N, C-alpha and C positions, 0 to 999 in steps of 0.2 A: 514462600521463604527463599526462593532462589535455589532450592536443593533439587535440581533437575535430575541428577543421576538417581537419587532416591525415588523421585517421582516415577521415573521410567521403570525402576525395579518394582514399584507398587502396581503400575499398569500391567507389567509383564505377569505379575502374580495373578492379577484379576483375569487376564487373558488366558492364563493357563487353565483356569476353572471355567471360563466362559469365553471361548475364542470368537464368538460373534457379537461381543459387546462393543458396538460402534463408538460409544462414548469413551471407552478406554483406549481404543485405537486413536481417536481424535486427541485425547489428552496426551497420549504418548507422543504423537506428532508435534503437539505444541511444545512439549518439553525438549524434544530433539531440535525444534526450530530455535529455541532459546540457546541451545548449545552450539548452534551453527552447523548442525549435522543435517543438512537439507535433504540429501538423497534418502537418508533413513526416514526423515519426516515425511517425505512424499510417499514412501512405501507404507507408512502407518496411515496416512490419509487415504491412500488407495484401498487399504483394508477396511477402513471405516466406510468408504463409499461402496465397497463391495456389499456390505451388509445394509447400508442405508444410502441408496444412490441419490436421494433428494436432499442430502445433508449439506445445506448451503455453506455452513461454517467450514466444513472440511474442504469443499471446493475452493472457497476463498483462501484458506490457509495453504492449500496446495499451490494456488496461484502465487502466493507470497514466496513460498520456498523455491518455486521455479524461477521467479523473478530474481531472487538472490543468487541463483546459479547462472543467470544471464540467459535463461531459456524463455525469452519474452513472448514469443508466439504461443508457446504452450501455456504460459502464465495467463495470457489473454483468454485462451480457450477455457481455462479453469474458472477465471472470473466470469466469463459468459455463462458457464454452467451454474455458478452460484446465483447469477442474476436471473437465469431462467426459472430457478426455484424460488427466488425471493427478489423480485424486481426493485424493491425499495431498500436494498442492502447497501447502505452508504459505503461501508468498507470495501466492497467489491468494485463499486464505481471508482473509488479513489485508487485502489490497486491497479485497476484496468488503465486508468489515466497514467499512472507511473510507468507501466510496461509500455504503453503506446509512446509515451514521451521518450523513453530510452531507445525506441526504434526510430525516432525522428518523425513520428506521425503526430505532429503537434496539434493539428486541428481536431483530430479524433481524440487526442488526450484532453484537449480543452473541453470538448463535448462531454467526456466522461467526468471531468472535474465539475462542470456545470451541473451535471446530474447529482453528483455528491453534494454540492453546495445547496441545491434545491432541497435535498433531504436533511441536511445538517448545516444550516447557514452560519453557525457559530464556530465551525471548525476552520482554523486559520491555515492548516496545511494544504487544503485544496486551493485556496486563494493564492498561497505562496507558489505552489507548483504551477498553477495557471500563469502566474507572473513570470516564472522561469521559462515556460513555453513561449510566451510573448517576447521575453528578452532575447531568447535564442533566435527568434524570427526578426529581431530589430524593430518590433512594434512598441515603441517607447511609451505612448500614451496608455495603452492597455496594460503593459507591464507595470507601469507606475500605479495605475488605478488598483490593480489586484494586489500588488505589494503593499499599498497603503491599507487595504482591507486586512491583510494578514498581520501587519504591524499593529493596527488598531486593536485586533483581537488578542494579540500576544506580543507586546512591544519588545520585551527583552530578547526573547528567543529569535524572532524573525528579523529584527534589526541586526543582531549579531550575525546571523546566518547570511544575510544579504551582503554584508560588508565584504565577504570573501568568496561568495558563490560565483564561479566562473560563468554561470548562465547569464549573469548581468554584465559581462564585460563590454557588450556593445552599447550599454547605456550608462556605464559607470561614471563617465565624465559629465553627464547631464546634471546640472545644478539641482534639479528637482529630486533626482535619485540621491545625490549627496545630502540634501536636506532631510530626506526620509530616513537615511541610515545613521545620521549623526545625532 
């Protein structure tokens, strides 16, 4: 319902009675994430992981919160922990790609996006972000190919995003790019 403060209060109440309830720590972290309170979210995920170290969802969401704080190396480490416990976890491969891309490690990011696509080929976001990595490298053909996949899967959202995304500045004047986004 989007009532995150109330959710946090409920999780706190549960944790008062059962402080080792990893699911409550995880849920509390998710609610804090939604409020943009990433440091507190990380603390909640850390508590969840203290009680259940193999909790791939908590490792993944911890990575997301770290990514939001610009702590990309730590985020990658959290995604790697999630993948250690669940190697086929699409979300962690995708998040790992995002963090690597923000560090300018485009080939590693593309590899992570490829792993995410292999697990969930109908997800346009991995194709789109792969296209961004190629665009930032000036690899026009590969950028266009992946952007076309993303737009095919979700035309309205990804066409609109690509029109203003600075990651495509190096290919913006290409007639094929213009045709894709118009």
